[in-house]
N, CA, C and O atoms as a GROMACS GRO file, in nm:
protein
  308
    1MET      N    1   0.505   0.116  11.073
    1MET     CA    2   0.431   0.027  10.987
    1MET      C    3   0.331  -0.050  11.072
    1MET      O    4   0.363  -0.091  11.184
    2ILE      N    5   0.213  -0.069  11.020
    2ILE     CA    6   0.109  -0.144  11.089
    2ILE      C    7   0.111  -0.288  11.042
    2ILE      O    8   0.121  -0.316  10.922
    3ARG      N    9   0.102  -0.378  11.135
    3ARG     CA   10   0.102  -0.520  11.103
    3ARG      C   11  -0.042  -0.568  11.094
    3ARG      O   12  -0.126  -0.532  11.177
    4THR      N   13  -0.072  -0.650  10.993
    4THR     CA   14  -0.207  -0.702  10.976
    4THR      C   15  -0.200  -0.846  10.926
    4THR      O   16  -0.095  -0.891  10.880
    5GLN      N   17  -0.310  -0.915  10.936
    5GLN     CA   18  -0.318  -1.052  10.890
    5GLN      C   19  -0.416  -1.058  10.774
    5GLN      O   20  -0.524  -1.000  10.780
    6VAL      N   21  -0.378  -1.130  10.668
    6VAL     CA   22  -0.460  -1.141  10.549
    6VAL      C   23  -0.476  -1.288  10.515
    6VAL      O   24  -0.380  -1.364  10.520
    7SER      N   25  -0.597  -1.328  10.482
    7SER     CA   26  -0.621  -1.466  10.439
    7SER      C   27  -0.633  -1.469  10.287
    7SER      O   28  -0.706  -1.390  10.227
    8LEU      N   29  -0.560  -1.562  10.226
    8LEU     CA   30  -0.564  -1.579  10.081
    8LEU      C   31  -0.606  -1.721  10.050
    8LEU      O   32  -0.582  -1.813  10.129
    9GLY      N   33  -0.669  -1.738   9.936
    9GLY     CA   34  -0.697  -1.872   9.888
    9GLY      C   35  -0.566  -1.941   9.852
    9GLY      O   36  -0.464  -1.875   9.832
   10GLU      N   37  -0.568  -2.073   9.844
   10GLU     CA   38  -0.446  -2.148   9.816
   10GLU      C   39  -0.383  -2.106   9.684
   10GLU      O   40  -0.261  -2.089   9.676
   11ARG      N   41  -0.464  -2.088   9.582
   11ARG     CA   42  -0.411  -2.049   9.450
   11ARG      C   43  -0.352  -1.909   9.454
   11ARG      O   44  -0.242  -1.886   9.402
   12GLU      N   45  -0.423  -1.813   9.516
   12GLU     CA   46  -0.373  -1.676   9.524
   12GLU      C   47  -0.242  -1.671   9.602
   12GLU      O   48  -0.149  -1.600   9.563
   13TYR      N   49  -0.236  -1.747   9.711
   13TYR     CA   50  -0.113  -1.751   9.791
   13TYR      C   51   0.003  -1.806   9.708
   13TYR      O   52   0.112  -1.747   9.706
   14ARG      N   53  -0.021  -1.916   9.642
   14ARG     CA   54   0.084  -1.980   9.562
   14ARG      C   55   0.130  -1.887   9.450
   14ARG      O   56   0.250  -1.872   9.427
   15ASP      N   57   0.034  -1.825   9.380
   15ASP     CA   58   0.068  -1.736   9.269
   15ASP      C   59   0.141  -1.611   9.318
   15ASP      O   60   0.237  -1.566   9.255
   16ALA      N   61   0.096  -1.554   9.429
   16ALA     CA   62   0.159  -1.434   9.484
   16ALA      C   63   0.300  -1.466   9.532
   16ALA      O   64   0.393  -1.388   9.508
   17LYS      N   65   0.317  -1.578   9.597
   17LYS     CA   66   0.448  -1.618   9.646
   17LYS      C   67   0.545  -1.640   9.529
   17LYS      O   68   0.661  -1.600   9.535
   18ALA      N   69   0.495  -1.704   9.423
   18ALA     CA   70   0.579  -1.729   9.305
   18ALA      C   71   0.617  -1.598   9.238
   18ALA      O   72   0.732  -1.581   9.196
   19GLU      N   73   0.523  -1.504   9.227
   19GLU     CA   74   0.554  -1.375   9.165
   19GLU      C   75   0.652  -1.296   9.249
   19GLU      O   76   0.742  -1.232   9.195
   20ALA      N   77   0.636  -1.299   9.379
   20ALA     CA   78   0.730  -1.231   9.468
   20ALA      C   79   0.871  -1.289   9.449
   20ALA      O   80   0.968  -1.214   9.441
   21ALA      N   81   0.880  -1.420   9.443
   21ALA     CA   82   1.010  -1.485   9.422
   21ALA      C   83   1.069  -1.445   9.287
   21ALA      O   84   1.189  -1.420   9.276
   22ARG      N   85   0.985  -1.440   9.186
   22ARG     CA   86   1.031  -1.400   9.052
   22ARG      C   87   1.088  -1.259   9.054
   22ARG      O   88   1.187  -1.230   8.986
   23GLN      N   89   1.026  -1.170   9.134
   23GLN     CA   90   1.072  -1.032   9.144
   23GLN      C   91   1.187  -1.016   9.245
   23GLN      O   92   1.247  -0.909   9.254
   24GLY      N   93   1.216  -1.122   9.319
   24GLY     CA   94   1.324  -1.115   9.417
   24GLY      C   95   1.288  -1.037   9.542
   24GLY      O   96   1.375  -0.977   9.605
   25ILE      N   97   1.159  -1.038   9.579
   25ILE     CA   98   1.114  -0.966   9.698
   25ILE      C   99   1.033  -1.062   9.785
   25ILE      O  100   0.995  -1.170   9.742
   26SER      N  101   1.009  -1.021   9.908
   26SER     CA  102   0.930  -1.104   9.998
   26SER      C  103   0.782  -1.099   9.959
   26SER      O  104   0.738  -1.009   9.887
   27LEU      N  105   0.708  -1.196  10.008
   27LEU     CA  106   0.564  -1.195   9.986
   27LEU      C  107   0.501  -1.070  10.046
   27LEU      O  108   0.414  -1.008   9.986
   28ALA      N  109   0.547  -1.031  10.166
   28ALA     CA  110   0.493  -0.911  10.230
   28ALA      C  111   0.516  -0.787  10.144
   28ALA      O  112   0.426  -0.705  10.128
   29GLU      N  113   0.637  -0.774  10.089
   29GLU     CA  114   0.666  -0.658  10.002
   29GLU      C  115   0.582  -0.663   9.876
   29GLU      O  116   0.532  -0.560   9.831
   30PHE      N  117   0.565  -0.781   9.820
   30PHE     CA  118   0.481  -0.795   9.701
   30PHE      C  119   0.339  -0.749   9.731
   30PHE      O  120   0.279  -0.675   9.652
   31LEU      N  121   0.285  -0.791   9.845
   31LEU     CA  122   0.148  -0.752   9.881
   31LEU      C  123   0.138  -0.603   9.909
   31LEU      O  124   0.039  -0.540   9.872
   32ARG      N  125   0.240  -0.544   9.974
   32ARG     CA  126   0.239  -0.399   9.997
   32ARG      C  127   0.234  -0.324   9.865
   32ARG      O  128   0.158  -0.228   9.849
   33ARG      N  129   0.317  -0.368   9.770
   33ARG     CA  130   0.319  -0.302   9.639
   33ARG      C  131   0.187  -0.320   9.564
   33ARG      O  132   0.139  -0.228   9.498
   34ALA      N  133   0.129  -0.440   9.575
   34ALA     CA  134   0.001  -0.465   9.507
   34ALA      C  135  -0.110  -0.377   9.564
   34ALA      O  136  -0.190  -0.321   9.488
   35VAL      N  137  -0.114  -0.364   9.695
   35VAL     CA  138  -0.214  -0.277   9.758
   35VAL      C  139  -0.188  -0.132   9.719
   35VAL      O  140  -0.282  -0.059   9.686
   36GLY      N  141  -0.063  -0.090   9.722
   36GLY     CA  142  -0.029   0.047   9.683
   36GLY      C  143  -0.069   0.078   9.540
   36GLY      O  144  -0.122   0.186   9.512
   37ALA      N  145  -0.045  -0.017   9.449
   37ALA     CA  146  -0.082   0.004   9.308
   37ALA      C  147  -0.233   0.013   9.291
   37ALA      O  148  -0.283   0.095   9.214
   38ALA      N  149  -0.307  -0.071   9.363
   38ALA     CA  150  -0.453  -0.068   9.354
   38ALA      C  151  -0.508   0.064   9.407
   38ALA      O  152  -0.601   0.120   9.349
   39LEU      N  153  -0.451   0.113   9.515
   39LEU     CA  154  -0.498   0.241   9.571
   39LEU      C  155  -0.460   0.358   9.482
   39LEU      O  156  -0.538   0.452   9.467
   40LEU      N  157  -0.341   0.353   9.422
   40LEU     CA  158  -0.300   0.458   9.330
   40LEU      C  159  -0.393   0.463   9.210
   40LEU      O  160  -0.434   0.570   9.167
   41GLU      N  161  -0.427   0.347   9.157
   41GLU     CA  162  -0.518   0.342   9.043
   41GLU      C  163  -0.656   0.397   9.081
   41GLU      O  164  -0.719   0.467   9.002
   42ARG      N  165  -0.701   0.365   9.201
   42ARG     CA  166  -0.831   0.416   9.247
   42ARG      C  167  -0.828   0.568   9.256
   42ARG      O  168  -0.922   0.635   9.213
   43ARG      N  169  -0.718   0.622   9.312
   43ARG     CA  170  -0.708   0.768   9.323
   43ARG      C  171  -0.702   0.833   9.186
   43ARG      O  172  -0.764   0.937   9.165
   44SER      N  173  -0.629   0.773   9.094
   44SER     CA  174  -0.615   0.834   8.962
   44SER      C  175  -0.742   0.817   8.879
   44SER      O  176  -0.761   0.889   8.781
   45SER      N  177  -0.830   0.722   8.917
   45SER     CA  178  -0.954   0.705   8.840
   45SER      C  179  -1.051   0.820   8.863
   45SER      O  180  -1.146   0.838   8.787
   46ARG      N  181  -1.027   0.899   8.968
   46ARG     CA  182  -1.109   1.018   8.989
   46ARG      C  183  -1.079   1.124   8.884
   46ARG      O  184  -1.166   1.205   8.848
   47ARG      N  185  -0.956   1.123   8.836
   47ARG     CA  186  -0.912   1.214   8.729
   47ARG      C  187  -0.832   1.131   8.629
   47ARG      O  188  -0.709   1.137   8.628
   48PRO      N  189  -0.901   1.053   8.545
   48PRO     CA  190  -0.831   0.959   8.458
   48PRO      C  191  -0.730   1.024   8.365
   48PRO      O  192  -0.633   0.960   8.325
   49TRP      N  193  -0.750   1.148   8.330
   49TRP     CA  194  -0.656   1.216   8.241
   49TRP      C  195  -0.521   1.236   8.305
   49TRP      O  196  -0.422   1.254   8.235
   50MET      N  197  -0.513   1.234   8.440
   50MET     CA  198  -0.387   1.254   8.508
   50MET      C  199  -0.288   1.140   8.484
   50MET      O  200  -0.168   1.158   8.501
   51ARG      N  201  -0.339   1.023   8.445
   51ARG     CA  202  -0.249   0.912   8.414
   51ARG      C  203  -0.155   0.948   8.300
   51ARG      O  204  -0.046   0.892   8.289
   52HIS      N  205  -0.196   1.042   8.216
   52HIS     CA  206  -0.119   1.078   8.098
   52HIS      C  207  -0.038   1.206   8.116
   52HIS      O  208   0.040   1.243   8.029
   53ALA      N  209  -0.058   1.274   8.227
   53ALA     CA  210   0.013   1.400   8.250
   53ALA      C  211   0.163   1.377   8.250
   53ALA      O  212   0.214   1.292   8.322
   54GLY      N  213   0.231   1.453   8.168
   54GLY     CA  214   0.376   1.446   8.162
   54GLY      C  215   0.430   1.331   8.081
   54GLY      O  216   0.551   1.312   8.075
   55SER      N  217   0.343   1.254   8.018
   55SER     CA  218   0.392   1.136   7.944
   55SER      C  219   0.437   1.170   7.802
   55SER      O  220   0.503   1.088   7.737
   56LEU      N  221   0.404   1.288   7.755
   56LEU     CA  222   0.444   1.329   7.620
   56LEU      C  223   0.517   1.462   7.625
   56LEU      O  224   0.492   1.545   7.713
   57ALA      N  225   0.605   1.483   7.532
   57ALA     CA  226   0.674   1.611   7.521
   57ALA      C  227   0.676   1.650   7.374
   57ALA      O  228   0.721   1.572   7.289
   58SER      N  229   0.629   1.769   7.344
   58SER     CA  230   0.625   1.814   7.206
   58SER      C  231   0.754   1.885   7.166
   58SER      O  232   0.787   1.892   7.048
   59GLY      N  233   0.825   1.937   7.264
   59GLY     CA  234   0.943   2.017   7.234
   59GLY      C  235   0.907   2.160   7.199
   59GLY      O  236   0.996   2.243   7.178
   60ASP      N  237   0.780   2.190   7.194
   60ASP     CA  238   0.732   2.325   7.161
   60ASP      C  239   0.712   2.404   7.290
   60ASP      O  240   0.624   2.370   7.369
   61PRO      N  241   0.791   2.508   7.313
   61PRO     CA  242   0.776   2.585   7.437
   61PRO      C  243   0.642   2.660   7.444
   61PRO      O  244   0.603   2.707   7.551
   62GLN      N  245   0.574   2.673   7.332
   62GLN     CA  246   0.444   2.740   7.329
   62GLN      C  247   0.327   2.640   7.326
   62GLN      O  248   0.214   2.678   7.295
   63ALA      N  249   0.354   2.513   7.359
   63ALA     CA  250   0.251   2.408   7.350
   63ALA      C  251   0.128   2.440   7.434
   63ALA      O  252   0.016   2.410   7.393
   64SER      N  253   0.149   2.501   7.551
   64SER     CA  254   0.033   2.531   7.636
   64SER      C  255  -0.060   2.630   7.569
   64SER      O  256  -0.181   2.626   7.593
   65VAL      N  257  -0.007   2.719   7.487
   65VAL     CA  258  -0.091   2.816   7.416
   65VAL      C  259  -0.180   2.743   7.316
   65VAL      O  260  -0.300   2.769   7.308
   66SER      N  261  -0.121   2.650   7.240
   66SER     CA  262  -0.201   2.579   7.141
   66SER      C  263  -0.303   2.487   7.209
   66SER      O  264  -0.412   2.467   7.156
   67VAL      N  265  -0.270   2.432   7.326
   67VAL     CA  266  -0.367   2.352   7.400
   67VAL      C  267  -0.483   2.440   7.443
   67VAL      O  268  -0.599   2.401   7.428
   68ASP      N  269  -0.454   2.558   7.496
   68ASP     CA  270  -0.561   2.650   7.534
   68ASP      C  271  -0.648   2.685   7.415
   68ASP      O  272  -0.770   2.695   7.427
   69GLU      N  273  -0.586   2.703   7.299
   69GLU     CA  274  -0.663   2.736   7.179
   69GLU      C  275  -0.757   2.621   7.143
   69GLU      O  276  -0.873   2.645   7.108
   70VAL      N  277  -0.709   2.499   7.152
   70VAL     CA  278  -0.792   2.383   7.118
   70VAL      C  279  -0.900   2.360   7.222
   70VAL      O  280  -1.017   2.343   7.187
   71VAL      N  281  -0.862   2.361   7.351
   71VAL     CA  282  -0.956   2.327   7.457
   71VAL      C  283  -1.055   2.439   7.485
   71VAL      O  284  -1.175   2.416   7.498
   72TYR      N  285  -1.004   2.561   7.494
   72TYR     CA  286  -1.088   2.674   7.535
   72TYR      C  287  -1.126   2.769   7.422
   72TYR      O  288  -1.204   2.861   7.441
   73GLY      N  289  -1.070   2.746   7.304
   73GLY     CA  290  -1.100   2.833   7.193
   73GLY      C  291  -1.028   2.967   7.200
   73GLY      O  292  -1.069   3.063   7.135
   74ARG      N  293  -0.922   2.974   7.280
   74ARG     CA  294  -0.848   3.099   7.291
   74ARG      C  295  -0.705   3.071   7.334
   74ARG      O  296  -0.677   2.968   7.394
   75GLY      N  297  -0.616   3.161   7.302
   75GLY     CA  298  -0.477   3.151   7.344
   75GLY      C  299  -0.460   3.210   7.483
   75GLY      O  300  -0.555   3.262   7.541
   76ARG      N  301  -0.340   3.201   7.535
   76ARG     CA  302  -0.312   3.260   7.665
   76ARG      C  303  -0.311   3.412   7.653
   76ARG      O  304  -0.271   3.465   7.548
   77PRO      N  305  -0.352   3.482   7.755
   77PRO     CA  306  -0.350   3.630   7.750
   77PRO      C  307  -0.210   3.684   7.746
   77PRO      O  308  -0.192   3.806   7.742
   0.00000   0.00000   0.00000
């Protein structure tokens, strides 16, 4: 792990410290998670549809065929 120093405004420090305490984690862990979430969102914004991948299940084993029909105008070969 790389150690770094970050400067926060008084309000941001107080709010971040309070939120970390509410979650039962250290301020450092809270900041690591916040940075990780921001970077994950940035990566997923390149392909915004990926945020929804796997979030729904139709129960239809042939669902990919109907998706191909809708998106590409054809079924699977």
